[in-house]
N, C-alpha and C positions, 0 to 999 in steps of 0.2 A: 255437371249440369251446364248443358248452352246455352245462349240467349241469341234466336233467331229472329229476323225480321219479321214485324207484325205480330211475333207474339208476346203472349201478355205475363207476366212473372207476378207472382205476388212478392207483398211488401217483404215478409219476411225471408225468402228466398234471396232477395236482394239485398236485405241487411245481414244476412250471412254470407256471403260473398264478400261484401265489403268487411266486415269481422276479419274472414279468414286472412285478406288481404293485408290488413294491420297486423294481425298475428303473426305472419310472415315476415313482414317487416320488422317488426320487435323481436322475432326470432333471430333475425341477423343484427340489428344492434346489440343483442345479447352476446352472441358470438365474436362480434367487435370487441366486446368487451372484455370478455374471456381471452379473447389473444389479443389483446392491445399492442399495437406496433411496436417493437423495441427500439427501432430508430426515434420515435416520437421527439423525445428529447433533443436529440440531436438535430433535428431540424426547427424545433423550437429556438435552440441556442444559434443555429446559425441564421434564421430568420430576424432574431433578436440583434444581431451582429452587422447586417447588411448597412453598407452605404447607401444602398439603391432600393429599388423596389420589390416586392414580392410578383412575380407575373404568374398569374393561373391563366391556363387554357385547357383547352377540350372539346371534343366535336361531339356535335347532335346534344345530346340529353346533359351528357357531361360537359359539355360547353356550357350551357344553362346552370349549370351548378357551379361550374368554374367564377363563372360571372357572378354569381352569389356571395361565394367565398371570398371573392377580392373585394367586393363592395364590404362585405363583414370586416376582414382584416382593415381595409381604409378608414372605417368609420368608427375603429376601436382604437387607432394610434397607429397601425404598422401601414406604411405606405405599400399599394398595392394595384395592379390594374390587371383589365382582364383582356388578353390577347387572341381574338379569332386565327386557328390555325389555318385557315383558307387565307383570309387578309395577309398573316405574316409570310406567306410564301409570294404575295406580291407587292412587298415592301415594308411591312410591320415588321418582319425583324429587326429594324433599327430603334424597336424600342425596346428591345431588349440588350443592355448593356453590360458590361464586365462587374458592375458594382451591384449587379442585380441577381435575383436568384429566379428559378424558373419551377413552376408546381405544374407537372404535367396529370392530365386524368383521363385514362381509359381502362374501362375495366377489361377487357380484353388485353391492353396492353399492345394490340396489333394497327392500332387505327393510323390509317397509311397517312392521313392529313396531318399527324403531328409529326412525319418524319423529318419536315425541312425545321422545325425548332430544335430536336434532338439534335440535328445536324449542328446546328446552330451553338446550340449551348456548348457542344463538344469542342468545337472549331475555338471556341474564344474562351473557353475552361470557364462559364457560366455555372453556377453550382444548380444541379437539375434534381427535384424529387418526385419520383413516380408514387401515384396512387391507383394502384390496379390490384386483381384478384389472382392473377397469374405471375408466379416468381422468376416463371424462365423467359417470360417474353421476350421482346425487344426491348419495350422501354423499361422495363425492369433491369435488363442487364445493361443498359447503357447510362442507368440513374447512377448517381452519388448516395443518395437514401431513397429506399421503399418504404412506403407506409403502406404495409397490406392490408387488402379485403379479405374476411372472410369469402369462402367458396358457398355464399348461402342461395338459397332458391329464390329468383325473381317471385314477385307476388301475382302475376298475370297466370293465366289458366294455362298459357302456352310456356311460360317459365323464359321467354324470351323478352320483355317488354321492360327496360330499366324502370326499375322501383325499387325493390331492396337494395339494390347496389348503389342506387344515386342517393336513397336515403341516410345508408352508411357513410356515403361520401361527404354527403353535406354535413353529418353530424362530427365526422373526423375534421372538416372544414372548420365547423363551431369552435372544435376543441381547442385548434391551434390557436383561432382567434383569443379565446378565452386564456389559455395560458402565457399567450404573448402581453396582453391584458395587464395580466397580474404581474410580470417582469418586468413590466413598463411602471408600474404604480399607477395603472391608467384609473383617475377617479371621475367623482361626478361632475367635476368643473372640466375636467378633461374631455368628458362626454358631453357635456351642453355644448362645447367649443365648436366639435364636429356634428351636431345637431340641433344649429340654431333653429330652426324652422318647424312650424306645426305645434301639435299638441306635446309631443315629447320635448321639444326644448324648452316651453311653456313652464313643464313641470320641473324643469331643470334649473329654472330662473334662480337666482339669489335674490334676498332682500336689497341688499346692496346694489343690485343692478337698476333697481326700480325706486327705490327710495327718494326720498325729497331731503336737500341738505341747505347746511350755511345759511343763509339769508331768507331761503324760503320756511323755514322752520318758524313756529309759533311760541315763542320763546317767553317766558316773562319771572322775573324775579320772587321770592317771599313779600317782599314790601311792595310789590307794584302796585298802585289802588286799581279797585276793580273796573273804574270806568276803562283807565288802558289796557286793562286786562281784556275787555269786551272789544275794543278797538283793533287789536291785537288778535284776536279768534278771529273777528270779520273779516280782516284783510289777508288773512292766510287762508283762509276759505276751505280750513278741515274741520270746523267745528270744536276745535281743543286746543289747549294751550299747555306748555312744558313748564314746569315750574322747575328751574334750574339754578342749582348752588355750587359755585366753585366748579362749573363743568360738569357736575353730573346733574342728573334728572332724581329729581327728588318726592315729585307728584306731575298731577296730572287734573286739569280742569276739563271737564266737560259741560255740554248741557244739564247733565242730570245734575252735576255739582251746583249748577247754576239756581237751577228750580228747587231742590233742598236747600237753598239758603235764599231766597227771593227775599225774606225778612229782614231789612234791612241790609241789602247786599251792597248797593253803592255805598256802604259805610264802612266795609270790610278791604281786607288787602287779599292778592291772590293765594299768599301761605294759608289765610284763613278758611278758605273755599274747598283749596285741592284736594283730592283724594291722596293719599299718601303712600298707599302701596299699588304703583300701576302695573298693571299687565305689559310687558316689555318683551323684545325678541332680538338675539343677536343677529348682527347685520348679514354673517355668513349663511344663517337658516335659509332654507327653503320657501320662495314665494309661497308654494301652497300649503306650508307650516303655515305661515303668518296669517292666510285665508282661513285655515281651520282654526285659529285662535278668534279671530275677528267674528266667524259664525257662531260658535261655542259661547262666546262671550256677549253677543249680540251688540259688538262696537265698530265703527266703522274706520276707525284709523290705531295704530299701533307704533309705539315710539320705538325704535332701535338704538340699544345702546349696546358696548365694549363690555369687557370682563370685569372692570373697574367700575359699572355704572355711568360711565360717560355717555352724554347723548349724541349719537353718529348720525340718526334721521327719524323720519318718519314714514311708515307706509301706509297708504289709504286704499280701501275695499276696492273702489274705481282701478286703483293701478294695478290689484293682481285682474281684475277683470279686460283691464284695455291687454295685458300682456296673454290675454288666453285662458289664464288659469280659471277656471269656474267648476 
């Protein structure tokens, strides 16, 4: 089926074209999985042991994929950068050092714009990895390691537009980044370090990153009279007080506790009014978890304690909102 200018095609027919395109790309990924490159492990080890950076390059659509792979590697703990092959020929070859390794992407393996980078890696003995579907190509023959792509058909009707090949290449780049993440022990805290901005960074914030500590905490002892307790709650501005004995949190006083003990309140002591089974959270817990607990319990503040029950801080619902966790 062809679509000519001005023709009107039924939505169902267009959907069939779209589904066929995706199916062809899925088929390419399945072939990649079944014929997974034998040298993948060697490339992971090479990348892991580098003193420098992983330099990724390609031309055209392969260049766009190369930039994405470099960005994914860099954001997951493996220093990487994209070098445009055209710019490389006009000075940017200086970005590629002996401490680096190069990943060069070309579906055909004969992309002429990569010639200068290939020559540079050979001249200065920079390890070079080729991602290509052609094992007999110039790129593959010059490479130290080849990550061979299946010769799967492109998803367009002409079988020419880079579609299936770029999908497989991107998947292979993701696989490399994930394998390196595991090799480096890249955890949530590491991920947050490289993603401090936006919603993603906020989702990975820990309670300890925003909690109030030290003199900012509304702390009273079990024998503190209620007059002083009320002054502490008012001065600190959280609407709660922490009952602390020998450094450990043993209770919490909230507005609800005050209302339940209005009769003779001023004649009582903090230990008589406090709820003795307070809801708490660990300082290293995610802030989103703290927000979830506060929403479920319909409370506005949560005390953070360590494994031994020692009071470490307080997080308020406004802290979570200010941090962008909502």
